N, C-alpha and C positions, 0 to 999 in steps of 0.2 A: 441829312435835309433841311434846308431855311428854313426860314417861318414864312409863313403867307397871312396876312392880315384880309382882312375882310371888311371894305367901308358900310359902315350901316345907313348912312341918312346920305342924301343927295349933297354935293357941293357945287360950285358955280362951272369945276371943272369935268369933275365925275359923278356918274350915279352911282346910289345904293347898289353894294350887290358886287362892286368894282375893286380885282385881288390887286394885294398892294406886296409886292415882293423886293426883296435886296438886290441891287441892282451888281454885278461883277467888279472889283473894283474899288465899291462907294460903301457907303456907312449908312445910307437912307432908303427907303422903301418908298417906290414909284411904281404905278401903271403899267402896263406893257403898253394900254393905246396912247395916252399922256405924257411919259413921261417926266419932261419939265416944265408939265403947266402945276403940278402936286403932288410933294414928294412930302417926307415925314421923317423923321429919325426916330429908333424905336423906341426912345424915351416919350418922344410929342405923341407916339401911337397910344403908348402904355397909360401914360397922362388924362387919353381919351377915352374911358371904357364905354362912353355913349356913344362915340362913333366910330369905334372900330374894335373887332371880335379878331382871334386868332382863327385861322383854319383847321379845323381836323385832318392831318394830311398825314395820318398813322395808317399803313396798309393793315390790310384785313384780312386775309385769306377765306376763300369760298368754301363751304362743306367739301371735302372731299382734297382741295388742295393740301401740297406737299409743301411744308414750314421749313423753317433750321432755328434752332434756339443755341444759344451760349450756355452752355454750364459751368461747371468749376472751372473745368480746363480742356475742354472740347467741344464740340460741337454735334447736336444731335439731330434728327429729321424725323420729322413726324407728320400725323394725317390730319389736317382739320375735323374736328368734328364739332367744334362748336359748343364746349363742354367745360367745366370749372376751370379744368387743369388749363386748357388753352386759353379761357379769358385771362385767367390770373398771369401768366404770360404776355398776353399782350396788353396788357395793363401795365405791365411791369416795363415795357418796351422791349421785350426782348423773343421777337418774331420777326423772322429774317424771310424776303419772297425767295434770296438765294444763299445758296451753302458761303459763296465769295462775301457775300453783304454779313452774314455771319460770321467768317474770320474778319473783316474788318472790326467788324464791335469789339470781337476779344482780343484783338490787339489794340484797340483803343482803351481798354478796360484793363488790360497790362500796362500798357503804357501810365494810364492814372495811376494803379496802383504800385509802381515803380517810383513814382512820383513823391507820392504819398510814405511811401516808408521813406524816402530820404528826408524828409521833411520832418519826421518824425524823432 
C-alpha cells in the first residue's frame, strides 16, 4: 500500500486535510481534486513536517474479525480479540485481512531473505 500524506495547512490550491497520494507512473504526490496545481516529491514532503503528516493506512480488525498473520514458514488464522498478542502482531505490521494478502507478505519476506543471503 502506497503512503498517503495529509496536508496540515491551507495552500492557495488546497485546504488542510487534503490527502496526497502517489500517482501511477509518477514520483510525485498529488491530491485527487487538483493534481496538476499542487504536487510534491516525497523528499519535499518529508522536509516539511509542519505541512504534512503521514496517514495511518494500517488495517485494524474489529473484535471478532478473522485475520491472518505470517509465522516462520506458514500463515496462521486467528480471531481478533484486541489483546496484547493481537496488538504486537499489528504493531509489527503482521496482521492481514485476507489469506491472499498474508501469502503475498510471506512471498515478499522470502524474496528479501534470499536477496540478503546472496549479499552475505
